[in-house]
N, C-alpha and C positions, 0 to 999 in steps of 0.2 A: 505556578498554578498546577494543581493535580490533574492528571489525565482523566478523561471521562471513563467510566466503567465499561461502556460499550465500545471502547477503542482498544485495539491491539497495536502496540508500538513495536516496530522492528527497526533497530538502528543498524544500518548496513555499513557504517564506517569501520574500516579495518578488515572487512570481509572481501575476499576475492570473488569475482564472478565465477560461477553462477550461484554462489551461496546465498546472496540476498534474495534472488529470484526463487530459489528452492524454499527458503524460509517463508516467503510470501505465499507461495502456492500451498504449502502445508498449512499455514494459518487460515487461508481461504477455505480449505477443506474442513477445518475444525471450527470455523466461525459460526456463531449462533445467529439467528435472525436478529436484525437490527445492529449487529456489530459492524464497525468499520475498522480499517487498518490505516495506520500512519507509518509510512516508510521514509526513513532518513538516509540519504545517500550523498556521496561526493560527486556523483555523475548521474545524468538522466538515464533511466532504464528503458531505452527504446525497445529492446526485445521483449520486455514484460507486457507492454501495452496490448499487442494482439492476443496474448494468452488470457489477459483479463477479460477482453471482449468476448472471446470464445466461451468463457465460463460464466458470462452474464454479470460481470462486474464493470464498473466505470472508475475513472480516476480523474483527479484534479492535481496538476503538477505546478508547484510554485518554486521558481528559482530564487534562492536567497542571495542577499548582497555579498555574502562571503564565498559564493560559488557552489554552495551545497544545494540540494533539492529536497523538498518535502512533498511527498506524494500521498494524497488522501485517496483511499480505495474504498468504494461503497457499492452495494448491490444496485444493479440497474432495474428499472421497472417498478411496478406497484409495490408499495411497502418498503421502498428503499429508504435508507436513513438519509436525513437531510443535513 
């Protein structure tokens, strides 16, 4: 299935910390209104969560059966993507 146009995909597999977090923060700074991010990682990014909240973003984390994580990141508040 093709990814939505309003979604930025960041695959953090093979990247050492803090590179996935740095890529997410850079993508958040460049994100247009209505865009969301989808982060794929082999571990849950606990240090990222408070940084998202400080910047007005929310997240939904889903653990996959294979041990990987999919984190959907979206703007908090009015006008947030659903």
